[in-house]
C-alpha positions as CSV (number, residue, x, y, z in Angstrom):
1,M,-6.8,-46.4,-61.3
2,K,-8.9,-46.6,-64.4
3,H,-11.6,-44.6,-62.7
4,A,-9.7,-43.0,-59.8
5,G,-9.2,-39.3,-60.6
6,R,-9.2,-37.6,-64.0
7,P,-7.4,-39.8,-66.5
8,L,-4.0,-38.5,-67.6
9,V,-3.2,-41.3,-70.0
10,A,-5.4,-42.6,-72.8
11,V,-4.8,-46.3,-73.7
12,V,-6.2,-46.8,-77.2
13,M,-6.2,-50.0,-79.1
14,G,-7.2,-50.9,-82.7
15,S,-9.3,-53.9,-81.8
16,D,-10.5,-55.9,-78.8
17,S,-8.1,-58.6,-79.9
18,D,-5.3,-56.2,-78.7
19,R,-6.7,-56.2,-75.2
20,P,-4.6,-59.0,-73.7
21,T,-1.4,-57.2,-74.7
22,M,-2.6,-53.7,-73.7
23,Q,-3.7,-55.0,-70.3
24,E,0.1,-54.9,-69.5
25,T,-0.1,-51.2,-70.0
26,E,-3.1,-50.9,-67.8
27,K,-1.5,-53.0,-65.0
28,M,1.7,-51.0,-65.1
29,L,-0.2,-47.7,-65.0
30,E,-2.2,-49.0,-62.0
31,E,1.0,-50.1,-60.2
32,L,2.5,-46.7,-60.7
33,G,-0.8,-44.9,-59.6
34,V,-1.5,-43.2,-62.9
35,P,-5.1,-42.8,-63.8
36,Y,-6.1,-43.8,-67.4
37,V,-9.0,-44.4,-69.7
38,T,-9.1,-47.2,-72.3
39,R,-10.7,-46.9,-75.7
40,I,-11.0,-49.0,-78.9
41,S,-10.9,-47.3,-82.3
42,S,-9.5,-48.2,-85.7
43,A,-7.6,-46.0,-88.2
44,H,-9.0,-48.1,-91.1
45,R,-12.4,-49.4,-89.9
46,A,-13.5,-46.2,-88.0
47,P,-11.4,-43.3,-89.3
48,R,-13.9,-40.6,-88.3
49,K,-14.3,-42.0,-84.8
50,T,-10.4,-42.1,-84.5
51,H,-10.1,-38.5,-85.7
52,E,-12.8,-37.3,-83.2
53,L,-11.3,-39.2,-80.4
54,A,-7.8,-37.7,-81.1
55,E,-9.3,-34.2,-81.3
56,K,-10.9,-34.5,-77.8
57,L,-8.0,-36.0,-75.9
58,E,-6.4,-32.7,-74.8
59,S,-9.6,-31.1,-73.8
60,E,-10.4,-34.2,-71.7
61,G,-7.2,-33.6,-69.7
62,I,-5.2,-36.4,-71.3
63,K,-1.4,-35.8,-71.2
64,V,0.0,-38.9,-72.9
65,V,-1.5,-41.4,-75.4
66,V,-0.5,-45.1,-75.6
67,V,-1.7,-46.8,-78.7
68,G,-1.6,-50.5,-79.6
69,A,-2.2,-51.7,-83.1
70,G,-1.2,-54.6,-85.3
71,L,-0.7,-55.4,-89.0
72,A,-0.7,-52.1,-90.9
73,A,-0.8,-50.4,-87.5
74,H,-1.7,-46.9,-88.6
75,L,-3.6,-46.0,-85.4
76,A,-0.8,-44.4,-83.5
77,G,0.2,-42.3,-86.5
78,A,-3.4,-41.3,-87.2
79,I,-3.8,-40.1,-83.6
80,A,-0.4,-38.3,-83.7
81,S,-1.4,-36.5,-86.8
82,V,-4.3,-34.8,-85.0
83,T,-2.9,-34.0,-81.6
84,T,0.4,-32.5,-80.3
85,L,0.2,-34.8,-77.2
86,P,3.0,-37.4,-76.9
87,V,1.9,-40.6,-78.6
88,I,3.6,-43.9,-77.7
89,G,3.0,-46.8,-80.1
90,V,3.0,-50.4,-79.2
91,P,3.2,-52.8,-82.2
92,M,1.1,-55.9,-81.7
93,A,2.6,-59.3,-82.2
94,G,0.8,-61.6,-84.7
95,G,-0.1,-61.8,-88.3
96,S,2.1,-63.5,-90.9
97,L,5.0,-61.3,-89.9
98,Q,4.6,-61.7,-86.1
99,G,4.4,-58.0,-85.5
100,V,7.3,-56.8,-87.6
101,D,4.9,-55.2,-90.1
102,A,3.3,-53.4,-87.1
103,L,6.7,-52.3,-85.8
104,Y,7.7,-50.8,-89.2
105,S,4.3,-49.1,-89.6
106,T,4.6,-47.5,-86.1
107,V,8.2,-46.5,-86.2
108,Q,8.4,-45.2,-89.7
109,M,6.5,-41.9,-89.3
110,P,7.2,-38.9,-91.5
111,S,9.1,-36.0,-90.2
112,G,7.0,-33.7,-88.0
113,I,4.6,-36.4,-86.8
114,P,6.5,-38.4,-84.2
115,V,5.4,-41.6,-82.5
116,A,7.6,-43.0,-79.8
117,T,7.7,-46.7,-80.6
118,M,8.1,-49.5,-78.1
119,A,9.0,-53.2,-78.6
120,I,6.5,-55.6,-80.1
121,G,4.0,-57.1,-77.8
122,K,3.6,-57.3,-74.0
123,H,7.1,-56.0,-73.2
124,G,6.5,-53.0,-75.3
125,A,3.0,-52.5,-73.7
126,K,4.5,-52.5,-70.2
127,N,7.4,-50.2,-71.3
128,A,4.8,-47.8,-72.9
129,A,3.2,-47.4,-69.5
130,I,6.5,-46.7,-67.9
131,M,7.4,-44.2,-70.6
132,A,4.1,-42.4,-70.2
133,A,4.7,-42.3,-66.4
134,E,8.2,-40.9,-67.0
135,I,6.7,-38.1,-69.2
136,L,4.1,-37.3,-66.5
137,A,6.8,-37.4,-63.7
138,L,8.6,-34.4,-65.3
139,S,5.9,-32.3,-63.5
140,D,4.9,-34.7,-60.8
141,P,7.5,-35.3,-58.0
142,E,5.4,-37.9,-56.3
143,L,5.1,-40.0,-59.5
144,A,8.9,-39.5,-60.0
145,G,9.4,-41.0,-56.5
146,R,7.2,-44.0,-57.4
147,L,9.2,-44.6,-60.5
148,R,12.5,-44.5,-58.5
149,T,11.0,-47.0,-56.1
150,Y,9.9,-49.2,-59.0
151,R,13.5,-49.2,-60.4
152,E,15.0,-49.9,-57.0
153,D,12.6,-52.9,-56.6
154,L,13.7,-54.2,-60.0
155,E,17.3,-54.0,-58.9
156,R,16.5,-55.7,-55.6
157,S,14.7,-58.4,-57.5
158,V,17.8,-59.1,-59.6
159,D,20.0,-59.3,-56.5
160,E,17.6,-61.7,-54.8
161,K,17.5,-63.9,-57.9
162,D,21.3,-63.9,-58.0
163,K,21.5,-64.9,-54.4
164,A,19.1,-67.7,-54.9
165,L,21.0,-68.9,-58.0
166,S,24.5,-68.6,-56.6
167,G,23.6,-70.1,-53.2
168,D,25.7,-67.3,-51.7
169,P,23.7,-65.6,-48.9
170,D,25.7,-62.4,-49.5
171,G,24.7,-62.6,-53.2
172,G,28.1,-62.8,-54.7
173,I,29.0,-59.7,-56.6
174,T,26.7,-56.7,-56.0
175,A,27.0,-53.1,-57.0
176,D,27.9,-52.3,-53.3
177,S,30.6,-55.1,-53.1
178,V,32.2,-53.8,-56.4
179,S,32.1,-50.3,-55.1
180,D,33.7,-51.4,-51.8
181,A,36.4,-53.4,-53.6
182,I,37.3,-50.4,-55.7
183,K,37.4,-48.1,-52.7
184,G,39.7,-50.7,-51.0
185,L,42.0,-50.8,-54.1
186,T,42.2,-47.0,-54.5
187,G,42.4,-46.2,-50.8
188,E,39.2,-44.2,-50.9
189,G,37.4,-43.8,-47.6
190,K,40.6,-44.4,-45.6
191,Q,41.4,-41.7,-43.1
């Protein structure tokens, strides 16, 4: 989806060393059918480039920005300070504090310049893509449907793993079996 259609999400990272983590964002956006563009910029090493990039996002049709950065991790905040587009920050794991410094730098934004902050590392990168898709789905019913399907697939996967683990072909306790049991106890559904 990177090149299919006009990009709606900009995935920006502070360094090419962030790429393995931010590929989780790209993979999830592709799975959900959301077109995106990926860029590298640095709040510290290339501040003018970062400012220019942030200024152009809206005019390029971008609706949501996902930003991954580590250590001092000012990139998401630097971009958020220039645009009113939603910015989702992904703190990178690593460094002497294993990403905690990046988490604090991303989440502790001053009032008026918000950055939605995800978990440190690959889980956060994947969730950032899902959050971006949820924002876009507010005005895109087809994408909302794909998100519902994704969630249903997650639930089905848990049920399948439970069945495999329990050895019970019926899967032991499921949401439906609990619901049926409650209906039986309360007399619901009896005519």
